[in-house]
C-alpha positions as CSV (number, residue, x, y, z in Angstrom):
1,M,10.7,2.2,44.1
2,K,11.5,5.9,44.0
3,L,10.8,8.1,41.0
4,P,14.3,8.3,39.4
5,Q,14.7,4.5,39.6
6,L,11.2,4.1,38.2
7,V,12.0,6.4,35.3
8,L,15.1,4.3,34.5
9,F,13.0,1.1,34.8
10,M,10.4,2.5,32.4
11,I,13.1,3.7,29.9
12,L,14.3,0.1,29.8
13,L,10.8,-1.2,29.5
14,V,9.9,1.1,26.7
15,G,13.2,0.4,25.0
16,S,12.6,-3.3,25.2
17,N,9.2,-2.8,23.5
18,Q,10.8,-0.7,20.8
19,I,13.4,-3.4,20.3
20,A,10.6,-6.0,20.0
21,E,8.9,-3.9,17.4
22,A,12.1,-3.4,15.5
23,Q,12.7,-7.2,15.5
24,L,9.1,-7.6,14.3
25,L,9.9,-5.4,11.3
26,K,13.1,-7.2,10.7
27,N,11.3,-10.6,10.6
28,Q,8.7,-9.4,8.0
29,K,8.0,-11.5,5.0
30,Q,10.4,-11.1,2.1
31,F,8.4,-9.9,-0.9
32,T,8.9,-10.9,-4.5
33,R,8.4,-9.1,-7.9
34,Q,5.1,-11.0,-8.2
35,D,4.0,-9.4,-4.9
36,S,4.8,-6.0,-6.4
37,L,3.1,-6.7,-9.7
38,R,0.0,-7.7,-7.7
39,G,0.1,-5.1,-5.0
40,S,1.4,-1.9,-6.6
41,I,0.0,0.6,-9.1
42,T,2.3,-0.3,-11.9
43,P,2.9,1.9,-15.0
44,E,0.8,-0.6,-16.9
45,R,-2.1,0.0,-14.6
46,A,-1.8,3.7,-13.9
47,W,-2.4,5.0,-17.4
48,W,-6.0,3.7,-17.7
49,D,-9.1,4.3,-15.7
50,L,-11.5,1.3,-15.3
51,K,-15.1,2.1,-16.3
52,Y,-17.0,-1.2,-16.7
53,Y,-16.6,-5.0,-16.8
54,D,-18.8,-7.2,-18.9
55,L,-18.0,-10.7,-17.5
56,D,-19.5,-13.9,-19.1
57,V,-18.7,-17.2,-17.5
58,T,-19.7,-20.8,-18.1
59,V,-19.2,-23.2,-15.2
60,K,-18.8,-27.0,-15.7
61,P,-19.2,-28.5,-12.2
62,A,-18.4,-32.1,-13.3
63,D,-15.0,-31.0,-14.6
64,K,-14.4,-28.2,-12.1
65,F,-13.7,-26.1,-15.2
66,I,-14.7,-22.6,-16.3
67,F,-14.4,-20.6,-19.4
68,G,-15.6,-17.2,-20.7
69,S,-14.8,-13.6,-21.5
70,N,-14.4,-10.2,-19.9
71,E,-14.8,-7.1,-22.0
72,I,-13.1,-4.2,-20.2
73,T,-14.2,-0.6,-20.8
74,Y,-11.6,2.0,-19.8
75,E,-10.7,5.7,-20.3
76,V,-7.2,6.7,-21.4
77,L,-5.5,8.9,-18.8
78,E,-2.2,9.2,-20.5
79,P,-0.7,7.7,-23.7
80,Y,0.7,4.2,-23.2
81,Q,0.6,1.0,-25.2
82,V,0.8,-1.8,-22.6
83,L,-2.1,-2.8,-20.4
84,Q,-1.7,-5.0,-17.4
85,I,-4.4,-7.6,-16.7
86,D,-4.1,-10.2,-13.9
87,L,-5.1,-13.8,-14.0
88,Q,-3.7,-16.4,-11.7
89,E,-2.3,-19.8,-12.8
90,P,-3.5,-22.3,-13.7
91,M,-6.2,-20.2,-15.3
92,K,-5.1,-19.1,-18.8
93,I,-5.8,-16.2,-21.2
94,V,-6.8,-17.6,-24.5
95,N,-6.6,-14.3,-26.4
96,A,-7.1,-10.6,-26.1
97,T,-8.7,-8.4,-28.8
98,Q,-9.3,-4.7,-29.5
99,N,-11.3,-3.5,-32.4
100,N,-11.5,-7.1,-33.8
101,R,-7.7,-7.3,-33.8
102,E,-5.9,-10.0,-31.8
103,L,-3.3,-8.7,-29.5
104,E,0.0,-10.1,-28.3
105,V,0.0,-11.0,-24.6
106,K,3.2,-11.3,-22.6
107,Q,2.9,-13.3,-19.4
108,E,5.0,-12.8,-16.2
109,G,3.6,-15.1,-13.6
110,N,0.1,-14.0,-12.8
111,A,0.5,-10.6,-14.6
112,H,-0.3,-10.4,-18.3
113,F,0.8,-7.5,-20.4
114,I,-1.4,-6.8,-23.4
115,Q,0.5,-5.1,-26.2
116,L,-2.0,-2.6,-27.7
117,V,-1.8,-1.6,-31.4
118,D,-4.2,1.2,-31.8
119,P,-3.0,4.6,-30.4
120,Q,-4.3,5.2,-26.9
121,I,-5.5,8.8,-27.0
122,V,-6.0,10.7,-23.7
123,G,-9.7,11.1,-22.9
124,V,-10.9,8.4,-25.3
125,T,-12.9,5.4,-24.0
126,N,-11.7,2.1,-25.4
127,R,-12.5,-1.6,-24.9
128,V,-10.4,-4.7,-24.8
129,K,-12.0,-8.2,-24.7
130,I,-10.2,-11.1,-23.0
131,T,-11.2,-14.7,-23.3
132,F,-10.1,-17.2,-20.7
133,E,-10.4,-20.8,-19.5
134,G,-9.1,-23.2,-16.9
135,T,-9.5,-25.1,-13.7
136,P,-9.5,-22.4,-11.1
137,R,-7.8,-22.8,-7.7
138,E,-10.0,-24.8,-5.4
139,A,-10.7,-23.2,-2.0
140,K,-8.8,-24.9,0.8
141,N,-10.5,-23.1,3.7
142,A,-13.0,-20.6,2.4
143,P,-13.3,-17.7,2.8
144,W,-9.8,-17.2,4.3
145,D,-8.0,-19.4,1.8
146,G,-10.4,-19.1,-1.0
147,G,-11.0,-19.8,-4.7
148,F,-13.8,-22.0,-6.0
149,S,-15.8,-24.1,-3.5
150,W,-17.0,-27.2,-5.4
151,E,-19.4,-28.8,-2.9
152,K,-22.8,-30.7,-2.9
153,D,-25.9,-30.2,-0.9
154,N,-27.6,-32.9,1.2
155,N,-29.4,-34.1,-1.9
156,G,-26.1,-34.5,-3.9
157,T,-26.8,-31.5,-6.0
158,P,-23.8,-29.2,-6.9
159,F,-23.4,-26.3,-4.5
160,I,-20.7,-23.9,-5.8
161,A,-19.4,-20.6,-4.7
162,T,-16.4,-18.2,-5.1
163,S,-14.5,-16.3,-2.4
164,N,-11.2,-14.6,-2.9
165,Q,-10.5,-11.7,-0.6
166,G,-6.8,-11.1,-0.3
167,L,-6.1,-13.9,-2.7
168,G,-7.6,-11.8,-5.5
169,A,-10.5,-11.9,-8.0
170,S,-7.9,-12.9,-10.6
171,V,-7.9,-16.4,-9.1
172,W,-10.8,-17.1,-11.5
173,W,-11.4,-14.2,-13.9
174,P,-9.1,-11.7,-15.7
175,N,-9.3,-8.1,-14.4
176,K,-7.3,-5.1,-13.0
177,D,-6.7,-6.8,-9.7
178,H,-5.9,-3.9,-7.5
179,M,-8.2,-2.2,-4.9
180,Y,-7.5,1.4,-6.0
181,D,-9.6,1.4,-9.2
182,E,-13.2,0.4,-9.3
183,G,-15.3,0.7,-12.5
184,E,-17.6,3.6,-11.6
185,N,-20.3,2.4,-14.0
186,G,-20.6,-1.0,-12.4
187,M,-20.5,-4.3,-14.3
188,T,-22.5,-7.1,-15.9
189,I,-22.1,-10.7,-14.8
190,S,-23.5,-13.5,-16.9
191,V,-23.2,-17.0,-15.5
192,N,-24.1,-20.2,-17.4
193,A,-24.7,-23.4,-15.3
194,P,-26.1,-26.9,-16.1
195,A,-29.9,-27.7,-16.0
196,G,-31.5,-27.7,-12.6
197,L,-29.0,-25.2,-11.1
198,R,-29.6,-21.5,-10.4
199,T,-26.9,-18.9,-10.3
200,V,-26.8,-15.8,-8.1
201,S,-24.4,-12.9,-8.3
202,N,-24.1,-9.2,-7.5
203,G,-26.7,-6.6,-8.4
204,R,-30.1,-7.4,-9.9
205,L,-31.1,-10.2,-12.1
206,T,-31.9,-8.7,-15.5
207,N,-32.3,-11.8,-17.8
208,T,-32.6,-15.5,-17.7
209,E,-31.9,-17.4,-21.0
210,L,-32.6,-21.2,-21.4
211,K,-30.0,-22.7,-23.8
212,T,-30.6,-25.6,-26.2
213,D,-28.5,-27.9,-24.1
214,G,-30.8,-27.4,-21.1
215,S,-28.4,-25.1,-19.3
216,S,-29.4,-21.6,-18.3
217,T,-27.6,-18.3,-18.3
218,Y,-28.5,-15.8,-15.6
219,T,-27.4,-12.2,-16.2
220,W,-26.9,-9.8,-13.3
221,E,-26.3,-6.1,-13.6
222,V,-24.5,-3.9,-11.0
223,K,-25.2,-0.2,-11.3
224,N,-22.7,1.0,-8.6
225,P,-18.9,0.9,-8.4
226,I,-17.8,-2.5,-7.1
227,N,-14.4,-3.8,-5.8
228,N,-13.0,-6.9,-7.5
229,Y,-13.1,-9.1,-4.5
230,G,-16.7,-8.2,-3.9
231,V,-17.7,-9.9,-7.2
232,N,-19.0,-13.5,-6.7
233,I,-20.9,-16.3,-8.3
234,N,-23.0,-18.8,-6.5
235,I,-24.6,-21.9,-8.0
236,G,-27.1,-24.3,-6.4
237,D,-30.6,-25.5,-6.0
238,Y,-31.7,-22.1,-4.8
239,V,-35.2,-20.9,-3.9
240,N,-35.9,-17.2,-3.3
241,F,-38.1,-15.2,-1.0
242,S,-38.0,-11.4,-0.5
243,E,-39.3,-8.3,1.2
244,V,-39.3,-4.6,0.7
245,Y,-37.7,-2.5,3.4
246,Q,-38.7,1.1,3.8
247,G,-35.3,2.7,4.3
248,E,-33.8,6.2,4.4
249,S,-33.5,6.4,0.7
250,G,-36.9,4.8,-0.1
251,P,-38.0,1.2,-0.8
252,L,-35.2,-1.3,-0.7
253,D,-35.5,-4.7,-2.2
254,M,-34.1,-7.4,0.1
255,N,-33.8,-10.8,-1.5
256,Y,-32.8,-14.1,0.1
257,Y,-31.5,-17.1,-1.9
258,V,-31.2,-20.3,0.1
259,L,-31.1,-24.1,-0.6
260,R,-34.5,-25.5,-1.1
261,D,-34.4,-27.6,2.1
262,N,-33.5,-24.6,4.3
263,L,-36.3,-22.3,3.2
264,E,-38.3,-22.4,6.5
265,K,-35.2,-22.0,8.7
266,A,-34.1,-19.1,6.6
267,K,-37.4,-17.3,6.8
268,K,-37.0,-17.3,10.6
269,Q,-33.3,-16.6,10.9
270,F,-33.1,-13.9,8.2
271,K,-35.4,-11.7,10.3
272,D,-32.1,-10.2,11.5
273,A,-31.6,-8.7,8.0
274,P,-34.1,-5.9,8.2
275,K,-33.2,-5.4,11.9
276,M,-29.6,-5.0,10.7
277,M,-30.6,-2.5,8.0
278,K,-32.5,-0.4,10.5
279,A,-29.7,-0.2,13.0
280,F,-26.9,0.4,10.4
281,E,-28.8,3.1,8.5
282,H,-29.2,4.8,11.8
283,W,-25.5,4.6,12.6
284,F,-23.9,4.8,9.2
285,G,-26.4,6.4,6.9
286,P,-28.4,5.1,3.9
287,Y,-27.5,1.6,2.6
288,P,-25.1,2.5,-0.2
289,F,-26.5,0.3,-3.0
290,Y,-30.2,0.8,-3.3
291,E,-30.0,0.5,-7.1
292,D,-28.5,-3.0,-6.8
293,S,-30.8,-4.3,-3.9
294,Y,-29.6,-6.2,-0.9
295,K,-29.2,-10.0,-1.0
296,L,-28.3,-12.8,1.5
297,V,-27.1,-15.9,-0.4
298,E,-26.5,-19.3,1.2
299,V,-23.1,-20.7,0.5
300,P,-21.1,-23.8,1.5
301,Y,-18.6,-21.8,3.6
302,L,-19.1,-19.4,6.6
303,G,-19.8,-16.2,4.6
304,M,-18.3,-13.0,3.1
305,E,-19.2,-9.4,2.3
306,H,-19.7,-9.7,-1.5
307,Q,-21.3,-6.4,-2.5
308,S,-25.1,-6.5,-2.6
309,S,-24.7,-10.3,-2.5
310,V,-23.7,-11.0,1.1
311,T,-23.0,-14.7,1.4
312,Y,-24.2,-16.8,4.4
313,G,-23.1,-20.1,5.9
314,N,-23.7,-19.7,9.6
315,K,-25.9,-22.8,9.9
316,Y,-29.0,-20.7,10.9
317,V,-27.9,-20.1,14.4
318,N,-27.1,-17.0,16.4
319,G,-23.5,-16.1,17.3
320,Y,-20.5,-17.2,15.4
321,L,-21.5,-20.8,14.5
322,G,-23.4,-20.8,17.8
323,N,-20.5,-19.2,19.8
324,D,-20.3,-15.8,21.5
325,L,-16.9,-14.2,20.5
326,S,-17.2,-11.8,23.4
327,G,-17.9,-14.3,26.2
328,T,-20.6,-12.0,27.6
329,G,-23.7,-13.6,26.3
330,W,-24.5,-10.6,24.1
331,G,-23.0,-12.3,21.0
332,L,-25.8,-14.8,21.0
333,K,-28.4,-12.1,20.5
334,F,-27.8,-11.9,16.8
335,D,-26.6,-13.9,13.8
336,F,-22.9,-13.0,13.5
337,I,-22.6,-13.5,9.8
338,I,-25.8,-11.5,8.9
339,I,-24.7,-8.5,11.0
340,H,-20.9,-8.6,10.5
341,E,-20.8,-9.3,6.7
342,S,-23.7,-6.8,6.1
343,G,-21.8,-4.1,8.0
344,H,-19.2,-4.4,5.3
345,E,-21.6,-2.9,2.8
346,W,-20.7,0.4,4.4
347,F,-17.1,-0.3,5.4
348,A,-15.4,-2.3,2.5
349,N,-17.9,-1.9,-0.3
350,N,-18.9,1.7,0.1
351,I,-15.7,2.9,1.6
352,T,-12.9,0.7,0.2
353,N,-9.2,0.7,1.0
354,K,-6.9,1.6,-1.9
355,D,-4.3,-0.8,-0.6
356,I,-5.0,-4.0,1.3
357,A,-2.4,-2.9,3.8
358,D,-5.1,-0.6,5.1
359,M,-7.7,-3.4,5.5
360,W,-8.2,-2.3,9.1
361,I,-10.6,0.2,7.6
362,H,-12.8,-2.7,6.5
363,E,-12.5,-4.9,9.4
364,S,-12.2,-2.6,12.4
365,F,-15.3,-0.6,11.6
366,T,-17.2,-3.7,10.7
367,A,-16.2,-5.6,13.9
368,Y,-17.2,-2.4,15.7
369,S,-20.6,-2.5,14.0
370,E,-21.5,-5.6,15.9
371,S,-21.5,-3.6,19.1
372,L,-23.5,-0.8,17.5
373,F,-26.2,-3.3,16.5
374,L,-26.4,-4.2,20.1
375,D,-26.4,-0.6,21.1
376,Y,-29.4,0.1,18.9
377,Y,-31.5,-2.8,20.2
378,Y,-30.2,-3.5,23.7
379,G,-28.6,-0.2,24.8
380,K,-25.2,1.3,25.4
381,Q,-24.2,-1.0,28.3
382,A,-24.7,-4.1,26.2
383,S,-22.6,-2.6,23.4
384,S,-19.9,-1.7,25.9
385,E,-19.8,-5.1,27.5
386,Y,-19.7,-6.8,24.2
387,I,-16.8,-4.8,22.7
388,I,-14.8,-5.0,26.0
389,G,-15.4,-8.8,26.0
390,T,-13.8,-9.1,22.5
391,R,-10.5,-7.9,23.9
392,R,-9.7,-11.5,24.9
393,S,-9.0,-12.3,21.2
394,I,-6.4,-9.5,20.8
395,K,-2.9,-10.8,20.3
396,N,-0.9,-7.5,19.8
397,D,1.4,-9.6,17.6
398,R,2.1,-7.1,14.8
399,P,0.7,-3.8,13.6
400,L,-2.8,-3.4,12.2
401,I,-1.4,-1.8,9.0
402,G,0.5,-4.1,6.6
403,Q,3.2,-3.2,4.1
404,Y,2.1,-1.2,1.1
405,D,2.4,-2.0,-2.6
406,V,2.9,-5.8,-2.1
407,N,-0.7,-7.0,-1.3
408,H,0.1,-7.5,2.4
409,E,-2.5,-7.4,5.1
410,G,-1.8,-6.3,8.7
411,S,-2.5,-8.3,11.9
412,G,-5.7,-10.2,12.5
413,D,-6.1,-7.7,15.4
414,M,-7.6,-5.4,12.8
415,Y,-10.9,-6.8,13.9
416,Y,-11.2,-6.4,17.6
417,K,-8.2,-4.2,18.5
418,G,-9.4,-1.9,15.8
419,A,-12.9,-2.1,17.1
420,N,-11.7,-1.2,20.6
421,L,-9.8,1.7,19.1
422,L,-13.0,3.0,17.6
423,H,-14.9,2.4,20.9
424,T,-12.1,4.4,22.7
425,L,-12.6,7.2,20.2
426,R,-16.3,7.3,20.9
427,Q,-15.4,7.8,24.6
428,I,-13.0,10.7,23.7
429,A,-15.8,12.3,21.6
430,N,-17.9,12.2,24.7
431,D,-21.0,12.9,22.6
432,D,-22.8,10.0,21.1
433,E,-24.7,12.0,18.5
434,K,-21.5,13.7,17.4
435,W,-19.9,10.2,17.1
436,R,-22.8,8.9,15.1
437,Q,-22.6,11.9,12.7
438,I,-18.9,11.1,12.2
439,L,-19.7,7.6,11.2
440,R,-22.4,8.8,8.9
441,G,-20.1,11.5,7.6
442,L,-17.4,9.0,6.7
443,N,-19.9,7.2,4.5
444,S,-21.1,10.4,2.9
445,E,-17.7,12.1,2.5
446,F,-16.1,8.9,0.9
447,Y,-19.3,7.6,-0.8
448,H,-18.3,4.9,-3.3
449,Q,-14.7,5.8,-3.0
450,T,-11.3,4.0,-2.4
451,V,-9.4,5.6,0.5
452,T,-6.2,5.6,2.4
453,T,-5.7,5.4,6.2
454,A,-4.6,9.0,6.2
455,Q,-7.9,10.2,4.8
456,I,-9.8,8.3,7.5
457,E,-7.5,9.6,10.2
458,N,-7.7,13.2,9.1
459,Y,-11.5,13.1,8.7
460,I,-12.0,11.8,12.3
461,S,-9.5,14.2,13.8
462,K,-11.0,17.1,12.0
463,E,-14.6,16.3,13.1
464,M,-13.5,15.6,16.7
465,E,-11.5,18.8,16.7
466,I,-8.5,17.0,18.2
467,D,-5.1,15.9,16.9
468,L,-5.5,12.1,17.0
469,A,-2.3,11.4,15.0
470,P,-0.4,9.9,18.0
471,V,-3.4,7.9,19.0
472,F,-3.7,6.3,15.5
473,D,0.1,5.8,15.4
474,Q,-0.1,4.0,18.8
475,Y,-2.9,1.6,17.9
476,L,-2.5,1.1,14.2
477,R,1.3,1.1,13.6
478,G,2.6,-0.4,16.9
479,I,1.9,-3.3,19.2
480,R,2.1,-1.6,22.6
481,I,-0.9,-0.8,24.6
482,P,-0.9,2.6,26.4
483,K,-0.4,2.2,30.1
484,L,-1.5,4.8,32.7
485,E,0.9,4.7,35.5
486,Y,-0.2,6.4,38.7
487,A,0.3,6.7,42.5
488,I,-1.9,8.1,45.2
489,K,-0.4,9.6,48.4
490,K,-2.8,11.2,50.9
491,N,-5.1,13.3,48.7
492,K,-2.9,13.7,45.7
493,M,-2.5,11.6,42.6
494,Q,0.4,11.5,40.2
495,Y,-0.1,10.0,36.8
496,R,1.5,9.7,33.3
497,W,1.4,7.6,30.1
498,V,4.1,5.0,29.6
499,N,4.5,2.4,26.8
500,V,3.4,5.0,24.2
501,V,4.6,6.8,21.1
502,E,6.1,10.3,21.2
503,G,3.5,13.0,21.7
504,F,0.9,10.6,23.0
505,E,-1.6,12.7,25.1
506,M,-4.9,10.9,24.8
507,P,-7.6,12.3,27.0
508,L,-9.0,9.8,29.6
509,Q,-12.1,9.6,31.6
510,I,-11.7,8.5,35.2
511,L,-13.9,8.2,38.3
512,I,-13.1,9.9,41.5
513,D,-15.3,8.6,44.3
514,G,-17.7,7.5,41.6
515,K,-17.9,10.9,39.9
516,S,-16.7,11.3,36.3
517,E,-13.6,13.5,35.6
518,W,-11.4,14.0,32.5
519,I,-7.6,14.1,32.6
520,T,-5.1,14.5,29.8
521,P,-2.0,12.5,30.8
522,S,1.3,12.8,28.9
523,T,4.6,11.1,29.3
524,K,5.5,13.7,31.9
525,T,4.2,13.2,35.4
526,K,1.1,15.3,36.2
527,K,-0.7,15.8,39.5
528,L,-4.3,15.8,40.6
529,K,-5.8,16.9,43.9
530,L,-8.3,14.4,45.3
531,P,-11.3,15.3,47.5
532,S,-9.8,13.3,50.5
533,K,-7.0,10.9,51.4
534,N,-9.6,8.1,51.2
535,S,-10.8,8.9,47.7
536,E,-11.3,6.0,45.4
537,F,-9.9,6.1,41.8
538,E,-11.1,4.1,38.8
539,V,-10.4,4.2,35.1
540,I,-13.4,3.9,32.8
541,E,-13.1,0.4,31.3
542,D,-14.3,1.5,27.8
543,F,-10.8,2.9,27.1
544,Y,-8.6,0.3,25.6
545,I,-5.5,0.8,27.9
546,D,-3.6,-0.8,30.7
547,Y,-3.2,0.9,34.0
548,K,-1.1,0.2,37.1
549,K,-0.4,1.7,40.4
550,E,3.4,2.1,40.3
551,L,4.4,5.7,40.8
552,N,5.9,6.4,44.2
């Protein structure tokens, strides 16, 4: 095929991809007002800044019923008299009070609008207390389709846990259920459970109170900002063991709560926890929540990244329930849940997306952290083989970024397509120490903050001293994989990018006769002189691209 014909063919091919993406956008989910109330920063949310939650919950396992209160401390940013609080049906708000005065609450689906009486004066810190009760949604497939998991252990003892990422913390307790605003002063979580059961939550245990009915209330205090979905309660016949890890910021308490029958298995399997801490502090910087300690807590589902209370249900085996997601063998060198979910302490809990549409920030970096754990202990080749192996799960079905302001996640490719994007950026950096400092810099620059995709993109571009906007557009906002199209004739090679966004000029490392060389293809054909007509050409596999010998 001669060049003019090929150009026409590629125009058609690229056009068909653009049509496919347009059709994808056309077929997007139709959103409702409830989606907007849940996913946007409404006027009833914007005027007040969350400072602190004081959550008190009583759990009745026999009835699958809970009740309690949440006192919310906030600062007035601008005068307004209506405050939005979220609580999902069938849970109910019993009442709301401020300064001992009961307030009118107007409900619109899962959004509740509290009509304040006292003037809300800018700069003043106020409190509103909400009491609630109900039978919370039962998890159908935790943690992906979450809620309350009402299970029993092998001895018939209640074994209970919450999980609610995406679904929202308001599935069981009333709060400002949007990612953008975290209470910078932390929160208190008090949980009452029947006799014989122990409760574990976020932060540190500060008090245990035995009630006259035989039940016990455990009070946990969180010192650091915490996202709503990172709040959890776990109830069971727990036993505890612990160790002190000497970390970058000093001694770190690492506590482990497991079912009584699993104590010995846990003592062996949880050795991955301090190994994880050593590797991730190297790559990402100090663990972000020293004041709140680090915990692994056994639960009746696979696990999740609850802040300082990472939940574990991987059945005490390596890999993902004993399987290697990469198909390379490297995935069986570590316990997937311990490594992956703990990685979220840096990317999700320290750096948190403002809008769930940007959840790739959580999942891409954390999926990538699996390979960095391998890099630390087994070397760069192991890391590379693992991350390349995970490409087999990538679907390229829809963009990694979802739709904003409606609580909409992007594609599940945010895990390993996103991880391979980051692995590709590491290659472009071409300096492993510089790349490590970028990862550490992210956790320092955005320490305990909520962020946007733009902030992450701009930071990486600035630190790498290269305009990566087209690269991010290509991998985050589209479904096409860049293709290097090339042809070799005698001792000359022609090459160009196809299947790419406008302005895409990503640098690429190649091998000519086994020797490394860098090229910067664009959508225009470029030429490269080879040492001889028999020279061998190879693309470095670490770059997540396609390539095909087609140019003539």
